[in-house]
PQR file of N, CA, C, O and H, with PARSE charges and radii, in Angstrom:
ATOM      1  N   MET A   1      -1.211 -23.203  24.788 -0.4000 1.5000
ATOM      2  CA  MET A   1      -2.248 -22.217  24.539 -0.0000 2.0000
ATOM      3  C   MET A   1      -1.669 -20.800  24.478  0.5500 1.7000
ATOM      4  O   MET A   1      -2.102 -19.990  23.659 -0.5500 1.4000
ATOM      5  N   TRP A   2      -0.704 -20.504  25.330 -0.4000 1.5000
ATOM      6  CA  TRP A   2      -0.103 -19.171  25.340 -0.0000 2.0000
ATOM      7  C   TRP A   2       0.587 -18.835  24.022  0.5500 1.7000
ATOM      8  O   TRP A   2       0.448 -17.717  23.526 -0.5500 1.4000
ATOM      9  H   TRP A   2      -0.353 -21.162  25.996  0.4000 1.0000
ATOM     10  N   PRO A   3       1.332 -19.788  23.443 -0.5600 1.5000
ATOM     11  CA  PRO A   3       1.961 -19.457  22.155  0.2800 2.0000
ATOM     12  C   PRO A   3       0.944 -19.112  21.067  0.5500 1.7000
ATOM     13  O   PRO A   3       1.189 -18.219  20.256 -0.5500 1.4000
ATOM     14  N   ILE A   4      -0.180 -19.801  21.044 -0.4000 1.5000
ATOM     15  CA  ILE A   4      -1.221 -19.505  20.051 -0.0000 2.0000
ATOM     16  C   ILE A   4      -1.769 -18.094  20.271  0.5500 1.7000
ATOM     17  O   ILE A   4      -1.990 -17.357  19.310 -0.5500 1.4000
ATOM     18  H   ILE A   4      -0.379 -20.526  21.703  0.4000 1.0000
ATOM     19  N   LEU A   5      -1.983 -17.723  21.512 -0.4000 1.5000
ATOM     20  CA  LEU A   5      -2.478 -16.386  21.831 -0.0000 2.0000
ATOM     21  C   LEU A   5      -1.472 -15.312  21.412  0.5500 1.7000
ATOM     22  O   LEU A   5      -1.847 -14.300  20.820 -0.5500 1.4000
ATOM     23  H   LEU A   5      -1.803 -18.321  22.293  0.4000 1.0000
ATOM     24  N   ILE A   6      -0.215 -15.535  21.718 -0.4000 1.5000
ATOM     25  CA  ILE A   6       0.822 -14.557  21.371 -0.0000 2.0000
ATOM     26  C   ILE A   6       0.942 -14.401  19.862  0.5500 1.7000
ATOM     27  O   ILE A   6       1.012 -13.282  19.354 -0.5500 1.4000
ATOM     28  H   ILE A   6       0.090 -16.357  22.199  0.4000 1.0000
ATOM     29  N   VAL A   7       0.966 -15.521  19.142 -0.4000 1.5000
ATOM     30  CA  VAL A   7       1.070 -15.466  17.684 -0.0000 2.0000
ATOM     31  C   VAL A   7      -0.174 -14.817  17.082  0.5500 1.7000
ATOM     32  O   VAL A   7      -0.067 -14.089  16.095 -0.5500 1.4000
ATOM     33  H   VAL A   7       0.909 -16.430  19.555  0.4000 1.0000
ATOM     34  N   SER A   8      -1.337 -15.063  17.649 -0.4000 1.5000
ATOM     35  CA  SER A   8      -2.569 -14.440  17.160 -0.0000 2.0000
ATOM     36  C   SER A   8      -2.531 -12.925  17.342  0.5500 1.7000
ATOM     37  O   SER A   8      -2.934 -12.183  16.447 -0.5500 1.4000
ATOM     38  H   SER A   8      -1.424 -15.654  18.451  0.4000 1.0000
ATOM     39  N   ILE A   9      -2.058 -12.473  18.473 -0.4000 1.5000
ATOM     40  CA  ILE A   9      -1.961 -11.032  18.730 -0.0000 2.0000
ATOM     41  C   ILE A   9      -0.973 -10.389  17.762  0.5500 1.7000
ATOM     42  O   ILE A   9      -1.236  -9.315  17.221 -0.5500 1.4000
ATOM     43  H   ILE A   9      -1.731 -13.076  19.201  0.4000 1.0000
ATOM     44  N   ILE A  10       0.158 -11.045  17.546 -0.4000 1.5000
ATOM     45  CA  ILE A  10       1.143 -10.520  16.593 -0.0000 2.0000
ATOM     46  C   ILE A  10       0.549 -10.482  15.188  0.5500 1.7000
ATOM     47  O   ILE A  10       0.750  -9.514  14.455 -0.5500 1.4000
ATOM     48  H   ILE A  10       0.372 -11.917  17.986  0.4000 1.0000
ATOM     49  N   GLY A  11      -0.180 -11.526  14.812 -0.4000 1.5000
ATOM     50  CA  GLY A  11      -0.808 -11.562  13.490 -0.0000 2.0000
ATOM     51  C   GLY A  11      -1.806 -10.435  13.296  0.5500 1.7000
ATOM     52  O   GLY A  11      -1.822  -9.795  12.245 -0.5500 1.4000
ATOM     53  H   GLY A  11      -0.343 -12.312  15.408  0.4000 1.0000
ATOM     54  N   VAL A  12      -2.631 -10.188  14.290 -0.4000 1.5000
ATOM     55  CA  VAL A  12      -3.610  -9.102  14.205 -0.0000 2.0000
ATOM     56  C   VAL A  12      -2.887  -7.756  14.123  0.5500 1.7000
ATOM     57  O   VAL A  12      -3.302  -6.874  13.370 -0.5500 1.4000
ATOM     58  H   VAL A  12      -2.618 -10.708  15.144  0.4000 1.0000
ATOM     59  N   ALA A  13      -1.819  -7.598  14.886 -0.4000 1.5000
ATOM     60  CA  ALA A  13      -1.055  -6.344  14.848 -0.0000 2.0000
ATOM     61  C   ALA A  13      -0.464  -6.112  13.461  0.5500 1.7000
ATOM     62  O   ALA A  13      -0.479  -4.986  12.964 -0.5500 1.4000
ATOM     63  H   ALA A  13      -1.482  -8.314  15.497  0.4000 1.0000
ATOM     64  N   VAL A  14       0.054  -7.159  12.835 -0.4000 1.5000
ATOM     65  CA  VAL A  14       0.634  -7.025  11.498 -0.0000 2.0000
ATOM     66  C   VAL A  14      -0.446  -6.661  10.484  0.5500 1.7000
ATOM     67  O   VAL A  14      -0.235  -5.789   9.641 -0.5500 1.4000
ATOM     68  H   VAL A  14       0.067  -8.074  13.239  0.4000 1.0000
ATOM     69  N   VAL A  15      -1.589  -7.315  10.558 -0.4000 1.5000
ATOM     70  CA  VAL A  15      -2.687  -7.020   9.631 -0.0000 2.0000
ATOM     71  C   VAL A  15      -3.152  -5.575   9.794  0.5500 1.7000
ATOM     72  O   VAL A  15      -3.372  -4.889   8.796 -0.5500 1.4000
ATOM     73  H   VAL A  15      -1.760  -8.024  11.243  0.4000 1.0000
ATOM     74  N   LEU A  16      -3.305  -5.105  11.009 -0.4000 1.5000
ATOM     75  CA  LEU A  16      -3.731  -3.723  11.243 -0.0000 2.0000
ATOM     76  C   LEU A  16      -2.689  -2.726  10.741  0.5500 1.7000
ATOM     77  O   LEU A  16      -3.036  -1.708  10.142 -0.5500 1.4000
ATOM     78  H   LEU A  16      -3.126  -5.662  11.820  0.4000 1.0000
ATOM     79  N   GLU A  17      -1.417  -3.019  10.985 -0.4000 1.5000
ATOM     80  CA  GLU A  17      -0.358  -2.117  10.531 -0.0000 2.0000
ATOM     81  C   GLU A  17      -0.356  -2.013   9.017  0.5500 1.7000
ATOM     82  O   GLU A  17      -0.226  -0.916   8.475 -0.5500 1.4000
ATOM     83  H   GLU A  17      -1.134  -3.846  11.471  0.4000 1.0000
ATOM     84  N   ARG A  18      -0.495  -3.126   8.332 -0.4000 1.5000
ATOM     85  CA  ARG A  18      -0.529  -3.129   6.860 -0.0000 2.0000
ATOM     86  C   ARG A  18      -1.774  -2.408   6.344  0.5500 1.7000
ATOM     87  O   ARG A  18      -1.705  -1.709   5.333 -0.5500 1.4000
ATOM     88  H   ARG A  18      -0.600  -4.017   8.773  0.4000 1.0000
ATOM     89  N   ALA A  19      -2.894  -2.567   7.018 -0.4000 1.5000
ATOM     90  CA  ALA A  19      -4.123  -1.887   6.601 -0.0000 2.0000
ATOM     91  C   ALA A  19      -3.948  -0.372   6.706  0.5500 1.7000
ATOM     92  O   ALA A  19      -4.346   0.363   5.802 -0.5500 1.4000
ATOM     93  H   ALA A  19      -2.949  -3.134   7.839  0.4000 1.0000
ATOM     94  N   PHE A  20      -3.356   0.097   7.806 -0.4000 1.5000
ATOM     95  CA  PHE A  20      -3.109   1.531   7.952 -0.0000 2.0000
ATOM     96  C   PHE A  20      -2.118   2.021   6.909  0.5500 1.7000
ATOM     97  O   PHE A  20      -2.280   3.115   6.369 -0.5500 1.4000
ATOM     98  H   PHE A  20      -3.033  -0.500   8.541  0.4000 1.0000
ATOM     99  N   TRP A  21      -1.091   1.226   6.617 -0.4000 1.5000
ATOM    100  CA  TRP A  21      -0.091   1.619   5.624 -0.0000 2.0000
ATOM    101  C   TRP A  21      -0.724   1.759   4.246  0.5500 1.7000
ATOM    102  O   TRP A  21      -0.491   2.754   3.560 -0.5500 1.4000
ATOM    103  H   TRP A  21      -0.959   0.337   7.056  0.4000 1.0000
ATOM    104  N   TRP A  22      -1.528   0.768   3.828 -0.4000 1.5000
ATOM    105  CA  TRP A  22      -2.172   0.832   2.511 -0.0000 2.0000
ATOM    106  C   TRP A  22      -3.183   1.966   2.447  0.5500 1.7000
ATOM    107  O   TRP A  22      -3.310   2.614   1.408 -0.5500 1.4000
ATOM    108  H   TRP A  22      -1.717  -0.041   4.386  0.4000 1.0000
ATOM    109  N   THR A  23      -3.906   2.221   3.536 -0.4000 1.5000
ATOM    110  CA  THR A  23      -4.867   3.325   3.554 -0.0000 2.0000
ATOM    111  C   THR A  23      -4.142   4.659   3.396  0.5500 1.7000
ATOM    112  O   THR A  23      -4.580   5.516   2.629 -0.5500 1.4000
ATOM    113  H   THR A  23      -3.803   1.695   4.380  0.4000 1.0000
ATOM    114  N   GLY A  24      -3.053   4.837   4.109 -0.4000 1.5000
ATOM    115  CA  GLY A  24      -2.273   6.074   3.987 -0.0000 2.0000
ATOM    116  C   GLY A  24      -1.697   6.242   2.596  0.5500 1.7000
ATOM    117  O   GLY A  24      -1.668   7.349   2.060 -0.5500 1.4000
ATOM    118  H   GLY A  24      -2.698   4.141   4.732  0.4000 1.0000
ATOM    119  N   ARG A  25      -1.248   5.168   2.023 -0.4000 1.5000
ATOM    120  CA  ARG A  25      -0.690   5.220   0.666 -0.0000 2.0000
ATOM    121  C   ARG A  25      -1.774   5.573  -0.340  0.5500 1.7000
ATOM    122  O   ARG A  25      -1.532   6.338  -1.274 -0.5500 1.4000
ATOM    123  H   ARG A  25      -1.272   4.268   2.459  0.4000 1.0000
ATOM    124  N   TRP A  26      -2.960   5.023  -0.156 -0.4000 1.5000
ATOM    125  CA  TRP A  26      -4.069   5.289  -1.069 -0.0000 2.0000
ATOM    126  C   TRP A  26      -4.521   6.746  -0.966  0.5500 1.7000
ATOM    127  O   TRP A  26      -4.892   7.358  -1.969 -0.5500 1.4000
ATOM    128  H   TRP A  26      -3.157   4.401   0.602  0.4000 1.0000
ATOM    129  N   MET A  27      -4.490   7.294   0.236 -0.4000 1.5000
ATOM    130  CA  MET A  27      -4.939   8.671   0.442 -0.0000 2.0000
ATOM    131  C   MET A  27      -3.964   9.684  -0.155  0.5500 1.7000
ATOM    132  O   MET A  27      -4.375  10.785  -0.523 -0.5500 1.4000
ATOM    133  H   MET A  27      -4.189   6.797   1.050  0.4000 1.0000
ATOM    134  N   ARG A  28      -2.683   9.333  -0.259 -0.4000 1.5000
ATOM    135  CA  ARG A  28      -1.668  10.269  -0.732 -0.0000 2.0000
ATOM    136  C   ARG A  28      -1.434  10.222  -2.236  0.5500 1.7000
ATOM    137  O   ARG A  28      -0.644  11.013  -2.752 -0.5500 1.4000
ATOM    138  H   ARG A  28      -2.349   8.438   0.040  0.4000 1.0000
ATOM    139  N   ARG A  29      -2.085   9.336  -2.942 -0.4000 1.5000
ATOM    140  CA  ARG A  29      -1.784   9.236  -4.373 -0.0000 2.0000
ATOM    141  C   ARG A  29      -2.297  10.468  -5.111  0.5500 1.7000
ATOM    142  O   ARG A  29      -3.300  11.072  -4.732 -0.5500 1.4000
ATOM    143  H   ARG A  29      -2.727   8.694  -2.524  0.4000 1.0000
ATOM    144  N   ASP A  30      -1.595  10.813  -6.152 -0.4000 1.5000
ATOM    145  CA  ASP A  30      -1.885  12.020  -6.915 -0.0000 2.0000
ATOM    146  C   ASP A  30      -2.388  11.623  -8.300  0.5500 1.7000
ATOM    147  O   ASP A  30      -1.597  11.151  -9.116 -0.5500 1.4000
ATOM    148  H   ASP A  30      -0.780  10.323  -6.459  0.4000 1.0000
ATOM    149  N   PRO A  31      -3.678  11.799  -8.591 -0.5600 1.5000
ATOM    150  CA  PRO A  31      -4.229  11.375  -9.883  0.2800 2.0000
ATOM    151  C   PRO A  31      -3.558  12.050 -11.082  0.5500 1.7000
ATOM    152  O   PRO A  31      -3.410  11.431 -12.136 -0.5500 1.4000
ATOM    153  N   LYS A  32      -3.156  13.302 -10.929 -0.4000 1.5000
ATOM    154  CA  LYS A  32      -2.502  14.001 -12.042 -0.0000 2.0000
ATOM    155  C   LYS A  32      -1.154  13.362 -12.367  0.5500 1.7000
ATOM    156  O   LYS A  32      -0.797  13.200 -13.533 -0.5500 1.4000
ATOM    157  H   LYS A  32      -3.276  13.804 -10.072  0.4000 1.0000
ATOM    158  N   ARG A  33      -0.427  13.009 -11.343 -0.4000 1.5000
ATOM    159  CA  ARG A  33       0.878  12.379 -11.557 -0.0000 2.0000
ATOM    160  C   ARG A  33       0.721  11.006 -12.202  0.5500 1.7000
ATOM    161  O   ARG A  33       1.503  10.641 -13.080 -0.5500 1.4000
ATOM    162  H   ARG A  33      -0.717  13.140 -10.395  0.4000 1.0000
ATOM    163  N   ILE A  34      -0.270  10.256 -11.780 -0.4000 1.5000
ATOM    164  CA  ILE A  34      -0.525   8.940 -12.367 -0.0000 2.0000
ATOM    165  C   ILE A  34      -0.898   9.090 -13.835  0.5500 1.7000
ATOM    166  O   ILE A  34      -0.422   8.326 -14.675 -0.5500 1.4000
ATOM    167  H   ILE A  34      -0.905  10.553 -11.067  0.4000 1.0000
ATOM    168  N   GLU A  35      -1.736  10.056 -14.151 -0.4000 1.5000
ATOM    169  CA  GLU A  35      -2.126  10.303 -15.546 -0.0000 2.0000
ATOM    170  C   GLU A  35      -0.909  10.692 -16.385  0.5500 1.7000
ATOM    171  O   GLU A  35      -0.784  10.276 -17.537 -0.5500 1.4000
ATOM    172  H   GLU A  35      -2.123  10.677 -13.469  0.4000 1.0000
ATOM    173  N   LYS A  36      -0.020  11.483 -15.807 -0.4000 1.5000
ATOM    174  CA  LYS A  36       1.199  11.890 -16.501 -0.0000 2.0000
ATOM    175  C   LYS A  36       2.076  10.673 -16.833  0.5500 1.7000
ATOM    176  O   LYS A  36       2.641  10.587 -17.923 -0.5500 1.4000
ATOM    177  H   LYS A  36      -0.121  11.821 -14.872  0.4000 1.0000
ATOM    178  N   VAL A  37       2.180   9.761 -15.905 -0.4000 1.5000
ATOM    179  CA  VAL A  37       2.975   8.548 -16.122 -0.0000 2.0000
ATOM    180  C   VAL A  37       2.366   7.713 -17.238  0.5500 1.7000
ATOM    181  O   VAL A  37       3.084   7.254 -18.126 -0.5500 1.4000
ATOM    182  H   VAL A  37       1.722   9.832 -15.019  0.4000 1.0000
ATOM    183  N   PHE A  38       1.051   7.508 -17.206 -0.4000 1.5000
ATOM    184  CA  PHE A  38       0.398   6.713 -18.250 -0.0000 2.0000
ATOM    185  C   PHE A  38       0.526   7.380 -19.617  0.5500 1.7000
ATOM    186  O   PHE A  38       0.715   6.695 -20.622 -0.5500 1.4000
ATOM    187  H   PHE A  38       0.468   7.881 -16.485  0.4000 1.0000
ATOM    188  N   THR A  39       0.425   8.691 -19.665 -0.4000 1.5000
ATOM    189  CA  THR A  39       0.587   9.408 -20.930 -0.0000 2.0000
ATOM    190  C   THR A  39       2.004   9.226 -21.467  0.5500 1.7000
ATOM    191  O   THR A  39       2.191   9.009 -22.664 -0.5500 1.4000
ATOM    192  H   THR A  39       0.271   9.247 -18.848  0.4000 1.0000
ATOM    193  N   ALA A  40       2.989   9.313 -20.599 -0.4000 1.5000
ATOM    194  CA  ALA A  40       4.376   9.117 -21.019 -0.0000 2.0000
ATOM    195  C   ALA A  40       4.594   7.700 -21.543  0.5500 1.7000
ATOM    196  O   ALA A  40       5.321   7.505 -22.518 -0.5500 1.4000
ATOM    197  H   ALA A  40       2.838   9.489 -19.626  0.4000 1.0000
ATOM    198  N   ILE A  41       3.980   6.728 -20.916 -0.4000 1.5000
ATOM    199  CA  ILE A  41       4.112   5.341 -21.371 -0.0000 2.0000
ATOM    200  C   ILE A  41       3.461   5.168 -22.733  0.5500 1.7000
ATOM    201  O   ILE A  41       4.024   4.517 -23.614 -0.5500 1.4000
ATOM    202  H   ILE A  41       3.390   6.886 -20.124  0.4000 1.0000
ATOM    203  N   GLU A  42       2.281   5.745 -22.913 -0.4000 1.5000
ATOM    204  CA  GLU A  42       1.569   5.612 -24.191 -0.0000 2.0000
ATOM    205  C   GLU A  42       2.335   6.260 -25.341  0.5500 1.7000
ATOM    206  O   GLU A  42       2.341   5.732 -26.453 -0.5500 1.4000
ATOM    207  H   GLU A  42       1.824   6.274 -22.197  0.4000 1.0000
ATOM    208  N   THR A  43       2.977   7.394 -25.087 -0.4000 1.5000
ATOM    209  CA  THR A  43       3.710   8.081 -26.150 -0.0000 2.0000
ATOM    210  C   THR A  43       5.118   7.523 -26.338  0.5500 1.7000
ATOM    211  O   THR A  43       5.813   7.895 -27.283 -0.5500 1.4000
ATOM    212  H   THR A  43       2.972   7.823 -24.183  0.4000 1.0000
ATOM    213  N   GLY A  44       5.535   6.644 -25.451 -0.4000 1.5000
ATOM    214  CA  GLY A  44       6.864   6.055 -25.560 -0.0000 2.0000
ATOM    215  C   GLY A  44       7.958   6.940 -25.012  0.5500 1.7000
ATOM    216  O   GLY A  44       9.136   6.708 -25.283 -0.5500 1.4000
ATOM    217  H   GLY A  44       4.970   6.343 -24.683  0.4000 1.0000
ATOM    218  N   ASP A  45       7.595   7.936 -24.256 -0.4000 1.5000
ATOM    219  CA  ASP A  45       8.553   8.880 -23.684 -0.0000 2.0000
ATOM    220  C   ASP A  45       8.992   8.408 -22.294  0.5500 1.7000
ATOM    221  O   ASP A  45       8.792   9.093 -21.291 -0.5500 1.4000
ATOM    222  H   ASP A  45       6.638   8.124 -24.036  0.4000 1.0000
ATOM    223  N   VAL A  46       9.588   7.229 -22.270 -0.4000 1.5000
ATOM    224  CA  VAL A  46      10.001   6.651 -20.994 -0.0000 2.0000
ATOM    225  C   VAL A  46      11.530   6.620 -20.951  0.5500 1.7000
ATOM    226  O   VAL A  46      12.172   6.018 -21.811 -0.5500 1.4000
ATOM    227  H   VAL A  46       9.749   6.673 -23.084  0.4000 1.0000
ATOM    228  N   THR A  47      12.093   7.268 -19.953 -0.4000 1.5000
ATOM    229  CA  THR A  47      13.561   7.281 -19.840 -0.0000 2.0000
ATOM    230  C   THR A  47      14.002   6.728 -18.518  0.5500 1.7000
ATOM    231  O   THR A  47      15.200   6.661 -18.246 -0.5500 1.4000
ATOM    232  H   THR A  47      11.571   7.757 -19.254  0.4000 1.0000
TER
END
């Protein structure tokens, strides 16, 4: 029973850490920079 509890706690910790990481990444994205990248791809100006 103890191993199941320990693995469950580790699993929840990993899920929470990944959720915080993705949330932080989503909050820091720059829409202007993303638009610039897509425009460069559309015009073929990719180096």
